[in-house]
Structures are given as structure tokens and as C-alpha cells.
N, C-alpha and C positions, 0 to 999 in steps of 0.2 A: 687529599689533604698535605698542608704543606708539615714539613719537620721542624721548622725554626725552632719548635718548643717540644714539639711530643719527642720523645726520645732524648732529653737534656737534663741533666743533672740539677735540674732549677731548685735552690734552698727552698723552704717550706716558706709559706706564707703565714703561717697559723702560730709560726714560734714566736715572734716578737712578743704576742699579744702573751702568749702564754708563760714565757719566760721571766717575763715581767713584773707579774701579777695579776696581770688585768683578764684573766682567764673568770668564768663566771657558772662554777660547778653547781650543785643542787643544795649544797648547804650554806654556798652564800646567799642564798634565795630566803623568803621567807622569813627575815627579820625580825619581824611583829606577829611570827604565827604561833598558835598554840601545839605544843608539842606531843606528839604519839609516843608511847612504849609498849612494851608486851612483856606479859608475865611469859614465860617458855617452860614447857615438860625439862625436868631434872632425873625423867627417866626416858628409857630407851623405849620401853613398853608398858603400859599402865592403864588401868579404867578410870575414869574421873568417879568419883563417888560425889563432891559436892565441892563449890566453889563458896568462900566465904571474903565479901569484899565489903563486912562494915568496918574496921578496923580503917580502911583506906577512905574512908568518905570523911573523916576527922581531915584529912592532909587538905591545908592553906593551899589554893591556889587552883585544886581538882573539879576538874570539869565534867568529865563524864569516866564511867568504868563499863566495857561491854563484853559480854561472853558470848557464846552461840547462839542462846536462846534470846539475846538481844538483836541479834540479826534479822531483816526484813528475808521475805521467800528466795529474791534471785542473790541476794549477797549471803544467805547460806546454804547454796548449793554446793556442792563439792565443783574444785576449781576445773578446767578445761582438759581434757586431753587431749593437745594441741595438734597429734600429729598420730592417727590413729592407723593402725594396720592391721590389716586379715589374721597376721602370726600373735598379734597381740591380744588374745582371748580374754585375760584378767586382768587389763588395766584398770587402776586403781590412782587416783589423786586425791589430795586433802582437801578439807574443810579450811578458809582462811582461819576460822578458830576451832581448834578441837571439839568435835562432838563427840563424847561418851567415852573416844580411845585417842591414848597416844603412841605413835610409831617409832617414835625418833625422839633424843634429847633433841631440846631445840623447837621441837614444835610449837608455833602459838596456841594459849588459852586463851589470855583474858590481855584487849586491850584497853590501853588507860588514854587519856586527854588531859593536859593538864598546861599549868601558865608556862611551864618551861621543860626541859627532859630532865632536870633534875629534879624537879617535883613530880615530875611521872615516873621516874627509879623509884624515887621514893614510895610514891603509893604502890607499885607493883610488891614493892618487898611487903608490903603489911597486908597483900592478898593471900587469904590459905586454900590452895587447894588440896583435898584430901584425896589422894592417889589408892587405887589395889595396884598394886606390882603386879605386873605379870611376866612367865619367862621370857626376855628376849632369845633373839636367832641373830647372831651375828656374823659367824664363820659364813664364810659360800656354800663352800663343801657340808657344813652343817646343815643350813637352809635348803638345799637342793635334796636331803633325806627327808625333806616333808614334816618337820615337827622341831619346834613348835612353829604356829602356823601363826607369820606377820598379819594377814587380815583372814579371818573366819571362814569366807564362803572363796577361796584362793588354794584349792588342792594344790600341795608337794609346794606351795609358794613360789609355782611355775605360772609366771607371769607372761611367758611369749615362748612359742618355740619354733624355729624356723630354718629348711634346708633348702640349701639349693646344690645342684649336681650339675656338671659339665662333662659329658663323655669323652672319650677319647674320638679321634676321626674315625678310628673301626666303630665306635660303638661301645666300647668295652668303659666300665666302671672304674672311678678311682680305684675302688678297694681290686678289682679286677688284674687292673695295671701294673698295682703295687703288689701284690700278690704272684706277678710274672717277672719281678722286674730282677735283673742282675743283682743287686744290693736295693737293702732296705735300711731305715730306722725308723725309730719311736722313741719319742721321750717327752717332757712336762717343761711347758713355761707358766710363770708367772709375774703379771705387774699388778704391782699394788696400788690402792687410792692414792690421788691426787687433790687439789683442788686451783681453780683460777684465781683466788687472792688477789686484784687486782688493787692498785691503789686507792681507790675509792669506795666502798661498799656501796651497797645496793641503798637509794634514798626516793622519797618521793612527797612533795609537796602539793595541795590541792586547796583552790580558791571558789567559791561558788558566789555568784551574785544573783540567786536568786532564778536566773532560768539559763543560762549560760556557765558550764564548770571547763574552767583552766586547771590541769595536770602539768605539772613538772616532775618529770623519772628520769633516774638514770640509767636509764635501757637503750638497748639495742634497734630496738623496734617500735618506735613511737605510733608510728600509725595502727599497728598488730594492740598495743596499750589501749589506745583509744576505741577500736573495736571491740573489746573486750570489755571495757567500763563502760562502753554505751547499753549494751547488751545485759550485764548485769544489773546495771542501776536503772535502767528503762529507761535511757534518755535516747532521743532523736540522735543518730551521728552528729548533723551538724551543728548540734549545741553543745560538744564537748572537741576541747582543743586541748593536745598531749603535743608538749616540746623536750624533747631531750636538750639541755643546758651542755656545755662544756661536762665530756663524761672520760673522768679518770681511771680508764682501762677499762673493759669489759671480759676477754677471753673467753667465752659463751655462756658466760653464770648470768648474763643481762639479757638473752637473747627470749631465754623464760620469760613468758607473761600468760598472765598474769599474776605475778604474786602476792601472796594475800593481801600485804600492804597497800598493793597500787590500786584493791579494791575498797580495802575497809578505808584508808587515808579520805579518798574522794567520798565516799560515803560518809562518813564521821564531819566532814566538811561540810557539806550541804545537810545532813542532820542538824548541825548545831548553828548553822551559819555563821562560820569561822574560818578561815585559813589555818591549816592543818598543817605541819610537816614530821615525816621523820625520819631520821637519817642512820644507816645500820652501823653499829659499832663491831669492831674486831671480833671479837667472841659470836656476835651474832653471827657475822659473815661464816665461819668456819661452820655452827652448830645448824644455821638454819637457811644455807642458801643451796648449794649443790655442790657435788664431788662428780669423779670419775676416775677414769683409768682401770678399774678393780677387773678384772679377769683370772681363769686360769684356761690353759688354753693345753689341749692335748692333739700332740702331731704324729702322722706316720708318712713319709714319704718312699718312694722308690724311684729308683733312677739307677740309668747306665752307666758304665767305664766314663765317659767323661762327664760326666756330675749334670748330664738332661734330667730332669723332673720329668718324671713317667707317669706317675700316679701320687695325687697328695690328700689327704684326707685329714681335716681339723676341726675338732670337737671343742667347742668354745662355753665354758660355764663364767655367764656377765653378774655381777653385782651392779644390780639398779637401784639399792636403796629400799626406802620404804614406799615409795610411790611414783608413779610412771607420766609425769605431765608431758614430758616429751616424745612421748611414745619410746620405740626402740630403733631409734637411729643413729645410736652407738654402735652397737654390737652389728647393725647391717653394715656400718661403714667399716668395722673392721674386718668381717668377711670376706667383703666383695673388693674394698683394697689392698687385701693381703697378697693380691697377686703382684703386685707392683709392676714393674716394666718385663715381665718374663710371660713366656709361652708354657703352660704347662701341659703334660700332656691329657692328662684328665683329674677334675678336684671335685670335692663334695667338701663341704661342710656345713656345719651344724653348731647351732647357737639355744643355747636355753637362757633366758633371763628371768633373774632369780629376785624375791622381795628378800630383804634382809631390813633388820631394824635399826636403820644406818640413816645417815641425810641423802636422799634424793640423788639419783645421778643423771646428769644431764649434761647435753654436748662444752668440752671444755678444750683449749686452743690444739686440734689434729683432731677432735674427735675421730677416737675411734683407730686412727689410723695410726698411731705409734705403737698399738698392741699390735695392729697387723704387721706392720713393718718388721715388727721386734719378732713376730715368728717365724716371717718368710726370710729377715737375713740371717737369723742364728740356722736356721735350714740349711741353708747356702753352705755356712760357716761349716756346720757339722757335717756336710756332703763332703767339703773341699778337704777337712780334717779326718773323714774317713778313707778318703782315695787319695790321699796325698798328694793333691793339687792344691796350684796355688788359687786362693781364695778371690780373686779377680776373673780368672779364668774360670770359673766354674759361674760365674755369674754372665759371662760372655757368652756362654754356652747356651744359655738359656733364651737371652732377649731377644725380644722380639726386634726384628729389623725395620731400619728407616723407609726400606721401601712397603710396607705390610700396612702403612697404615690410610683409610682408617682401619684399625684392628678392635675387630668385635672378643670382648671376652666370653660374649656368650650368657652373661649374669645381669641381675636385675640392679640397681642401682639404687641409691638412697631415693632420689628422688622420683624413680617410678619409672625411671627410664631405661632403654638398655645402657651397657656398661662397654659403651665402643671408646676407643682411646682417637684422639682427633688426629694427634700429629707428635713428635718426636723423634729423636737421634740418639739412643742411647749408647752403642758404640763409640760416639763422639764423646759423649759425654764421660763415659769410664775411662777414655784417653786422657781427656782433660784434667778428671780427677786424680787420676794416677801421676799425671804429670806436675798437680800443682800440690802433693802433699808429697813425690818425691816415693811411689809407691817400690817400683824397680831398684832405688839406691840406696832404700833404708838399711840402716846399719844395726844390727840385731847385738844387744847385750841384755844382761841380766834385769829382772822385774821393767824392762822396759817393751811395748808392741805397739803396734800399731792396727787400725782397724778400717772397716769399710761400709756401709749401706746406702743400697739404694729407695729410692720409693717413687711411685707414681701419686701425686693426689688428683681428684676431680673437684674441681673449682668452677665458680660461676654457676649455681644451680638456680633454676628456676624458684617459681614462676614468674617472675617479672621486675621489671624498675622501671620507671619514668624519669623523666629530666623536661624540666621549663627553663628558658634562653628568655631573656629580653632585656632588648638594648635601648636605651632612653636618650631623652635628648641632648646629656651630656654628652653620648658616646661611652656610657661605661655599660657593662655587661653586667647582669644578672642573673646568677645560674644559683638554680633551685632544684633538690632529689628528697626523695621521703624517705630512704635510710640515713642512719643516723652515721656518728664518727665516735670512734673512742679514740684517738689518738695516730690515725692510721696517715695520716696526710692527706684528706680529700680535702681539703681547701684549696691544695695545691695541686693535685693529681688533673681531678675534674677542672680545675683553670686551663691547666696546660691543653686539656683538651677541646676546649673552651676555645682559648685562643689560637690554638694552631688551625682549627676549623674555620673559624670566622675571620682570621688575619688581624689579630688587634694586641695592642700589648698587653702582658700577663697580668700588669697593675692595673689593669682598668677591669679584670672578671672579679666580682666577689663571688662566693657561694655560701649557700645557705642547706643545712642539712640537717633530718631530722625533727620538723617545724611542720605539725599537721596544717597550719595556718597557710604556711608556703606552698605546701606538695601530698595532698592526700589520700593517693593512693602507695605503696610501698610495701614491701615484704621483711624489710630488715638487715644488716651487717652481721653477717656468719658466712661460714664455706667458705671463706676465700672469694665473694662474689662481687664484692663492690664497684671495684673496676669493671669489670667484665661484663657486670647487666646496666648497672647507672651510668657507666664510663660508656656504654655505646648508646643508651636511650640519650645523654646527652651529645653526644655527635650527634646522632639521628635530629635532635631539638636543634643543633646549631645549623643542620645541610638545611633543612625548612627556612628557617632564618634568613641564611646565606641567601637562598632562592632567592624570598624576598625581598631581601637588601638589592641586591641585583637587578630584578626586575622594576622596583623602584627608581632607581640610582639612571637605569637605562631610559628610562620616561624625561628625567629631569636633564640627561646629559646628550638627549637626541643620539642612542646609540644602540646597538645591540649587546642585549646580555650577554653573549657572547663573547663578547669582546672586553669586558670587563673583568676586573680581579680585585681584589679586596688587601692592602696592605697599612701595618701602623694604622688600623682605623680608619682608612680615605680609600673609598673608590675609586679607581682612577682607568679609563682606558689604554689599554695595555697596549705599548708603545708612545705612549703621549701622557705624560704623566699631569701634565698642566689641563687636560680633564678631568675634574676628578671631583668628588662634593665629599663630605666627612660622615660616617656612620649616623653620627649624630643628629646630622640634618635629614638623611633619610628617615631615622627615627621619627623625626617630624613631619615629614612628607606624610610618611605611613601613618599620621593620626588626623585627619582633618578638623578643622575647628574652626568655633562661632567665634570663640573668644579669642583674642591674645591675652599673654602675660606676660612679654618680654619679647624683646627682637629675633628670639627663633620662633616662637608662638605664633611669632605674626607672618610667616612664610607660610603657613599652612592654614590661614582663615579662607574664609569663603571667597573674599575678592582678591585672594593674593595666587591661589590656587588656577592651573588652566586644566582645573578636569572641563571635558567635553561634555556642552549642554544635555546630551544625548543619554547620557553615562551618570548613575548615580556615585557621590563623591567617595563611599566604600564599594567596590564593586563586589557582584555578585559571589557568594563561595569564599571575599574575603571578611577579615577582622579588623579594627583598627589596632593602631603599633606593632611595632617592629617585633614580634616575639613570636614562639613557637615551641609547642610539649610533643612530645614526641615519649613512646615505650620503646625498651627490647624485651622480648619474650624469647629465650632460647630455646632451641629445637631438645637439645641433649648438654647436658655438663662438658665444659672443655676440661682438659687432664695434663695438669702442669707436671713436672718433675724434675728430681734432682738427685745428686748422691754427695755424700761427706763420706770425710776421712778425719781421722784422729789419731796423732801419735801419744802415747800416754807413759808415765811412769810412777811406778808404785813402789813407796817407800818398804825397806826389805824388813824392817822393825815393827814400823806403825800400822803398815798397811794402806797410809793413805793414799791418797790416786791425784794425779797430778796431769793435766792435761796441758801437754807439751804445744802442740800443733792441733790447729780444727785450720780444716777445708772442706768450704763448699763449692759446688759446679751447679747451678740452679737455671732452668726454663720455663719462663712465664708468657712464651710465645712475644710478642713485640713489647718491647720496655717502655713504658711511659714514660717514666723515670727513676733511672737507675739507682741514685741515693738512696732515693726512699723503698725502693727494692731492696737493696743491701740491708737498711736501719729496719725493714722487716725481719730478713733472713737472719740477721744479729743477736734481734729482740728475742726470735723464734730459737736460738740457737741458746741462748742464754737460759729462756723458761726449760728447753730440753735439760738442760745442764743439773737446771736442778730436780729434774723428774726422776733423771739419773743416778744421780748421785745424793739427795739431800731429803725432796721433801717425800713424806707419806704422811696419810689419816692412820695415828694409831690409835684403833678401838680396844677396850679391855673385854672380856667375856659378859660385864652387864653393857655391852654398849655404849657407854661413856669412851670421848674422845680424850685421850688423854693429852692434845699436845694444840690444845685451841687457845692459840696465840704466838706470835711471833716472838717468844721467848722460849718455846719448845718446839716450834714448825721451823726447820732448818729451808735455808734458802742460799742459795750463794750469793758472794758479794761478788764486787767489781774484779777484787781482788783473785776469784776462782775463775773469771772468764779470760780464758787466752785471748789473743787479738786473734779475728778471726777472716780468712783469705778468702776472696770471694770472685768466681768468676762468672761469666752468662754465658749460656747459649740460646740463643731465639728461632725459635720453629713455631713460625705464625699459625694460628686455629684459623682452619679454613672456615670457622661457621660463625663468626661475629663479624661485622665490617671492620673492626679496627684491629683483627690478628691476634688478643691481648687473650692471656688465658690470669686464674688469680694469683697471688705470691702472700697473702697474709700467715697462712700457717705453717707454710713450706719449711721456717727453721728449725721448727720444734719437734717435727714427725720420727726424722729418724735417731737423732740423739741417742738413746737408751740402746739402740740395735749398734749405733758404732762404739757407744763404751763399753757395751759388753764384751764385743769384737777384739778392740783394742788390750781393754785388761785380759782377755781370757790368751791372748798373743801371748803378754808380759810375764804372765804367773803360770801358764800351762795347766789350767785350771777350766771346769765348766763352768760358766755361767749362765744360769736358766733364770734367774729373778730378781726383778726390777722394781726398786732401786737398789744401788750397790753401795752398801757404808764401809770402810774401813771394818769395821768388827764382822760384815760379812765375808770381806778378804780372808780375814784372819782363818775366820772358820773354816774355811773353803779349802785355804791349805792345811787345813787337817789341825790348826793350834786349839 
């Protein structure tokens, strides 16, 4: 494959459209559609005794009101449990509209359809729901004690329990290794809840024409939403189309499907024969979408005089909220990715996933990894402190060596596959980050500290993605893939892959994602998988097209296909540029015609082609046209890695934390576009700083979210984000044709661990809980 575009920092081709207001987001659609709105529970836990919609019926413009009792059988069932797991013994999902009991503030109870959103909200305000309040359980440790119960049929509020243990080389358990170690430590770590909060909330617009259903959804997985809608509404799959328009951020919350609204809005559109739209407001997003991060971790570690970890035991309490629609992916990732770039003598991890009367928990950018990295990196810092060693040296003593890949961590990852690292060079990465931040020359001063954190990220999970590539008679290349885009730069990166594979100018390539009309089979955009899985599928499809193009061109040029190459969209004989044919003409010749529409298509008509009389115009096993489709299904995940370092200053009076410098070294295999990778890393770091210092979901004892607005939910502004210094290390993955790994979540993963390390260094205090506010620092000082 050529390298003229692959690996180059090409500017994003989608930005001009998006920055000049020509983007088409969900709320830009359905201008004449009816509007849906929802009555949502004000209680964290309550029994529904009665619903009185009488007063709402007088609202002018009201079209329909629906409660659970109005829903047909398929729609009325609980929503799917998307990723079942043997350890998830008591998985529970919500009804599209609450039936009998509500289990968190914000759960939908009544759906209203009216002429516009204002009227729909007016009608919602007039609907009276008679609730019998029940005692909620909010705190994680309180819930783990088993009373009260979130679900009456789930003993002890325990949804799932899983243990994985890796014995030492001598067959000793983690506990035995710890008890016989020269040094031991035991401590507790806490991570509080946060949330995705994309600029654009969720939204659905549906239109039914009597036979076919078209749905637009602000989703990360249009093909799976399509399958869910078809199954729930009893429609043949080919009669359902789902399109993800421009999506203003997802960060994981939009991978959940189907949301209640993704079933209810299409069903109502079919029932009423009208186009219907719903867009989520900001409060709805806070109280009725999904959160993440909340965990309590109990750690025991045994280690030798050099800081090598001989045994590690981690017990995790995971708060999964009121429901488990996405299974237990988050705690599985925490428990397995916790190991990072280290070879631990013996490891035992146990987690309990607990129900609480709070918003459900599903993956949020990083998906369990920030918690795992916080645990492992805090452990490394505490070992260094205990032994009086340099924190970087303790990490180096535990690294997997560059000659030890592939490295089997002897665990099962979130995709059900072995946790085997494919490639990496962690000692070199440590050298690079130390040099980038100035670790060895750091000048110590009061209230000034430096921190470091390392991580490994499983990326490119299966099961598959596909790509379709077509070259038309104008020489343009049309690429489509089923996964969706939420701002990652897919239109640019996938175009770079196609242009490099086919030898065509970048500006001749267009890319479509997330439209089931163009590509019907896909999994979705999450887990830093798009470039790895769709990128390789597109490359394989391009190689099919290239092979066919060279074969057809060889016949036209009376040359051997092996003597041909493609450059700037023209097939030519190597060493004889004048003997050439444009790819557009090859596309014409690939489609033998009976009719002529213009001078180009005339070249492919039955009296103009030179097909031998003993051979059909379309050869056996061939298809007309210059196009190809292929799929890539990885045998297991690729494992990207990175190291972050930061210098912070804390105000001696106000305890405010200021990040002075921030540095990142990142390895995602071969770089397709370094500029886009850096953008992903920088955005992730900004999001990680929010999680480390500002963002938390503050519930009171009654299950009320106290900061469900941007007036109260803090986040960093541009003024709080430092310049991020970035360097790349490329260790190609041997697992896929392009040698790439994922990069989408990398920036966010280690930030809490880095900031905790740096603040601890600046203040001389123990930082065992995140996020960390100035008041937290003040109290840790003993104030």
C-alpha cells in the first residue's frame, strides 16, 4: 500500500461543512413533525397507583397520550439486555414506559404527542400521577448491604458477581503471594459518578409511509437500532431504515439501544400515521440517559524491595444504577484493564455489581478503564512511597518487556477473548514521557508536584465491521461503512485509507457512515474500534476493487496486470506512463451496457466492446461495475498504550489546583492521520480533567440528582485546559492488515491517576478519591 496519504496529517474534510452551519443534526430534521414529550418520575423509588390524563385532554393541539397499558405486546415488554453474561445472574431492564414501579428519578411514565413540543410539555404538566413513595437505596455500600431492595426479586441488590484469578508461575494464589511478600499494603480507593454529557442529547425522528419505516436517531449504532425496532415492532428488517445524521457527540451514552424513545417514537408514528420527533433536553439527559464511573475498590498488594508486585488482590463494588441494559461490560473492563503494562506475579480480582435507585450505568468514554488505571497507578505510587523509590523506577521494574509480545495476561477480556497484548514497547514509552515532561530535571518547590500514569487500552473489539467501495464512471470513489460517526474524523481517515489503497486523489473520495440504506451490517462506534475494524474492512474492499481494476485495464491496454500501477486515479504501465487509462473509464468498461447515455458510456455498449464471442459480457463469478465489499473480523482486540505526565500547582490558601504542564506519549500502532489522533487525545485529556477535578453526579439520600444542569454540574472551560504536549510511538499490530490500533478513548483514561499523583506530590497528602475539588484538598490538608 502506498504511503502518500496514509500517515499524513491531512486536514479533516468534514470540518468545512460542520463549521459553516451545513451540518444536519437530528433536531434539524422533521420541521413539520409532531412532537413527543414525556412525563418522568420525580421519585427515585415509588409505586404507581394511578395515572389521570383527563386535564391534559383539553390542551389544544394534543394528538395522543400513552401509558404502559396502551402499548401493544411487543412494545410493552422490558427493553433488551444487550450483552448477557453468565455472571450477570440478575440482569434487569426497564419497560419503555414504567409499569407499576419507578426505580430512578427521570424514568419515563407517560408519552404525549402534540402539534409541537411546547404543547406536548403543557399536556405533560397537566397529567397527574399518584405515586406511593418507597424507600430508595442510593449509596453503593448501603445497597450492598441488601436493604431496601431496588428490585423485589433481586436478593441483596446483587446483579452480578465475578472472580478472575491468575496464579503465580509457581501456582501460588494472589493471597499466598501477598502474605509471603517482603512488603504489603492495603487501602481503599473511590471514584464517583460522572456522565457523557455530549453537546447534542439523544433524539429520534420517525416517518411511516404505510409499508416502510424510516427512523433517524442520534445514535452510535444505527444498524443495531434498526434490528431492535424491527424486532419490537414486528416488522420485516428490509422494511426498516435507520439513519444516523450528523451526531454532536456520543462518548458511549448513544451506544445503548434501543432507548425507550427509539421504540416509542417509531411505534407512535406507525400508530398515528404521522411523522414524530423527540429531542432530549438537558435535564432529561442528566436524569434519564446513563452515567458511569462510580466504584469502590479495596486493594491489597505484596511486593519486593525493588517494587515488583508479587501479588495483587482487588475487590470492587460497582454501582450499575437501576438497570443493566448493557450488561456488566464496565466492571469487566475495569477488572481486566487494571493490569496495565505490568506483569504482576499473581492477581485476583473480584467485583460485585450492585443495583441502586439511580440512573443506569453504561459505558462512558474510557468505559471502566479510568477506574482500573486509577487503582493500578495509585498502587504503584504507594509502593514507591513506601520504599522511598522513584515512582518511574517502580513502574519500570514491573513492565512487560518489548521482547515478551504477544503477552498473555491469562484473563478473559470484555469480548470473551483472551487478554493477550499484541505489541508494545513500554520502557521506550517511559523514556519518552520522562524526557517530554522533564521528569529527571523537575525542580521541586512548595505546592508544586509532578505525576505520572501508564495504561494499556483494549481496542478494536469485534465481532466485525464491513466496507463497500465503488468507483463510478466520473472517477469518483464512494465508500460506505455501517458504523456511525460522532465527530471522530471518519470521513477523513477512511478516505485516506481508500485513497492510499486505490492510488486516487483524496478529494475524489466520499464516505458515508451510519446509514442502513448504504450498508446494513455493522456493530457500532465504541471501544476505540472504528479505524481498526471498519478501516481494515475498507482497505480489504479497496484491494478487491484494485485487483479488478488492474485486470480490466490490463485487457484494454493489452498488458500484464502485474505490470500496472495506479497513480492520481489513472492506471498506467509501469515505466511507460503514456500507456494509461483513467479509473473512471475502467469503471465504464466494468459495466457492459446495451444503452449509451453519453460519450463515456458509449465505450461499454455491446457493439463497442471487444468481448470474445465465446465469452459472456460479464465473466462467470464477476459482477458488473467496479466495486467491492469486504468484512474484517478480528481474532481478538488490539492493545494500544500510553503514558501521561503532569505538573500541577496548588494554591496555598484556596487549594485550587492548576495544571501547569501536561504531556502524553501514545502508541496506537501505525498512524493513519497523526493530527486526528492528537485531536482525539487532546479532547480525551480535556474530558479526563473534567472527571478528575470537576464532574460528579451529586445524589442526596432521597435519590434526587442535585446538579442536573450546567449551572450546577461543573466542567472545565478552555481556560482550565493546559497546552498538551504530545509524542507518538508506533508499534504496529500484527493482528490486522493495516497494523493499527484504536485511539478514540486514550486521552481520558489515565488523567485522574496523573492528577492524583501530581497533587499528592505537591501537597504530601494521600489522594485516594476522585474527583478532587479545592475543598477536598483543603480537608485533606487537615483544614
